N, C-alpha and C positions, 0 to 999 in steps of 0.2 A: 405404522411406518417407523423403521429404525434408522437413525442417522449417526454416522461417525464423523467426528471433527478432528482433523489432524493439524496441530499447530496452535498452541494456546499462548500467544504472545500479546503484544500491545493491542492488536486488532482482534485476534482470535478469542481472547478472554471475554470482552464485552459482547461479541457476536454470539458466542456460545451461551452466555447468560440470557440473551434475548430469545434464543431458541428454547431454553429451559422455561422461560416465563410463559411460553406458548404451549407448555406441556409436551414438547417434543421428547421422545425417548432417545436420549443422547449418550453415546460413548465417546470419550475424548482420549487423545494421546498427545503427549508432548515429549520432546527429547529430555527436557528437565522435568521430571515427574511431578515435583512439588507444585509447579504452575498448573498442571492438570488437576491435582488433588484439591486445589482451591475451589473447584467446581462441584465437589462431592456434596458440599453443604446445600447446593441448589438442586441436587438430584441426579447429577451425571454419574455414570460409571466410568472408571479409569481403566484403560487397557495398558498392559505391560509393553506391547509391541504394536507397530502399525498393522501387522497381519492379524493380530487378535482383534484390533479395533474394527477392521473392515469385514471380518468373517461373516457376521450376521446383518450387515448394514444394507438397507435398500438404497440409501444415498450416502456417499462419502464426500465430505467437504474438506478441501485442503486450503489452508491459509499459511503459507510458508514464505520464506524470505526471497527466494530466487529460483530460477529454473532448475539448476543442478540439484538443489535440495529437494524440489518437488520430484524430480526424476529418481533420485535415490530413495525417497520415502515410498513412492508408489511402486516402483519396479524392482528395487533391490530389497528394501526392508519388508515391504508388504508382499510384493509379487502378485502378478495378475491371477495366479492360481488360488489366491486367498479370497478373491472377491466372489460374491454370489453372482450367478448367471442372471443377466438382466438388471444388475445394479447400475447406478448412475454415479459417475464421478463429476463433481462440480469443483473445478480448480478456481479458487477466488484469489490466488496469488497473482502477482504481476510477473509474467514470463514472456520471452520472445514469441511472437505469433507463429513462427515456423515450428518452434518447439511444441506449442499447443497442438498443432496439426499432427506432429509426430506422436504425441501422447494419445491423441484421439485414435490414430490408426492402430497403435499397439493394443489399446483397450478394446477396440472394435473386433479384433481377431479373437478375443475371448468372450464376445457377446456382451460387452460392458459399454454403456452409453457414456457420453462425455459432453460437458459444457465448459468452455473457458468463460469465466464470469468475474473478472477483476472488478475492484471497487474503487470509488473515490468518496472522500468525506472525512478521512482521518479518524482518530480515536473518538472525536466528538460525535461524528456520524455513526460510528460503531456503537457507542454507548446509547445514543438516542434512537437507534434503529432507523436512521435517515440516510443510509448509504445510497449512493448512486451505483447501481449494479449493471454492468455492461456485458451482455451474454452473447456468446457465439456458439453455434452448434445446430443441431436439428431443431426446427421450429416445434415439432410435436414434443420432443423431450423438454424443451424450455417451457412449453405450456403446462406440462405435468409438474414441473418443479417450481413454477412461478409462485404458487401460494406459499411454499416454504421460504423462497427467497424474499418474499415481501414481509416476512417477519423481521428481516434485516434492513430493509429499505425499499427503494423504488427500483424494480427490475425492468430493464429495457432489452428487447431482442434486437441485436445489431445485424446479424447475418450468419453465414456459415462458420465452421470452426476456425478460430483465429481472429475473427472479426471483433470479438470482445477485447482481445489484447491490442488490436489496432486502435480501438476506441480509447483504451487506457494509455497507449502511446500519445494519442492526440491530447488527452487530458494532462498528462505529465509534461508534455512540451509547453502547454499553456501555463501550467502551474509554475514550472521552473523558470521560464522566461519572465513571467509576470513578477515572481518574487525578486528577480534581478532588477526589473524596472522599478518596483516599489522601493527597493533598497537604494538605488541610485537617486530616485526622485527625492526621497526624504532626506538623504544625506546632503544632496545639493542644496535643498531649501534651508536646512539647518545651518550649513556652513555660511550661507549668505546672510544669516541673521534672523530667519523666520522660525517661528515655533513649529516644530515638526508635527506636534499633536494637532495644532490648529490647521496646519496644511492638510493633514489626513482628513480631518472633519470636513474641510471645504471641498476636497476632491471627491468625497463620498457622494456628494450631490450632483456630480457632473458625469461626463462620459468616461472619466478615469475610474469611476466607482466600480468595485468588484469585491468578491468574497476575499480575495487575496489581500487587497488593501484594507478591508474591514478587519479580518482576523490576524493575518500575518503582519500587516502594518502595525497593529496594536502590539503584537508580540515584540516587534522591533523597538517601538517606543518604550515599552515596559522592560525591554531587554530580558525577556523570559524565554529562554531557548531550550527548556526541557522538552523532550521530543513528543510530538504527536506523530510525526513521520520524520525519520532521521535523514540527515544529509547523505549518509552512506547509501540509503535506499534510493533517494532522489538521484544520486550519481549513477547508480545501477540502472535506473529507469531511463535516464538520458543516454546512457550507453546503448541500451536496447533500441531507443528511438533512432540513434545515428546508424546503428547496424542495420536496422530495418530499412532506413532510407537508402543506405548504400546498396542493399539487395535490390532495391527498386530503381537504381541508377538516379538517385536524387541527392541534392546537396541542401542541407538545412543550416545556413550560417548562424542564425540566432540560437538554435539548439546547440550547435557546436561551441559557440562562445560561452553559453551558460554552463555547458559540460566542463569546459576548461576551468571556470571559476569554482565550481563545486569540487573538481579534482584538487585544486590548490587548497581549498578549505579542508578537505579530508586528509590531504597529505600533511597538513599542519597539526593533525591530531584531533580535529573537531568532527570526527565521523559520527558521533552519537548525538550531536546537537540537532535540534529541530531544523528542518530545511529552510525556515525563515532566517536561520543563522548565517545565511549567505551574506547578510549585512556585515558580519565579522570579517569576511574576506575583503569586502569593499573598504571597510575601515582600515584594514591592514595595508592595502594597496596605497591608500591616500594619506596614511598617517593622521587620520582625523577620526572623530567619534561623534555619533549622532547626538548623544546627550551624556550626562554624568550619572544617570541612574545606575545603581549596581547591577552587574550582569549575573543572571541565574542560568546555569547550564550544567550538564554532566561534566565530570572531570575529563580533561584531555587525555588522549590515549596514553601518552608517555607518563602521565601522573597516576594512572591506575595501578593498583597493587595485585589485581587478580588476573593479569594476563602475562 
């Protein structure tokens, strides 16, 4: 079985490495070729173009930043005529559910199978092959692909095309809102004179305990905001959540409020900080700081020299 992997970024690189560890015959492509070339040492072939990458592939995995980029790479740069008949596209990017359905329909016209299979777990999950994979599409196609997906983490069949992306919306709503809650709770406690690190430890043993409090709460205390997942991507996902809710005639006030705060953060130039960096926006609003630990994070947008 030949696999093509399109998108060798923060997530795509460790995911590709895990496939190579399982002796998967892998061809990779990335817009910045040097990132793909880093995988040649592990046995991957590097394609010059998306169309060359998919030409002989039985399975094509995409891990790209957003829906428009996925559409451009699959349908403009590669083109459905480049795919093998009977091949399967597994889009592991986070895109709107309706766009996933549109992509499935276009590919089906050429006899190409499709799964939307976004992931949760961040770069740590990608590195450790413990990602939560939420798949939508035909059950039989999922069953055929499940052994491959489980080289990357735990794969769960959610339902028809688009269902995987709906599950990712649910995931990102919980993640974003909970990051906001943890930020507020720790800052509130610290301003009142409590030790935020001790507060986090105490809360971990009660109903407030969560992976967000465990991992992102520690990042806030350590003030280490180099990205596992960027605030820019979290903002994009929250926009998808709100758009999907609107299409379903729903109002999600907590998601809306969290979106507004991430938008403020990104507009201040912090788009590349980890999404736990929402604490920085809360600190800015209140003119207060969680602690005096030096902050580690990427340069703000206006400070960069390469844009």
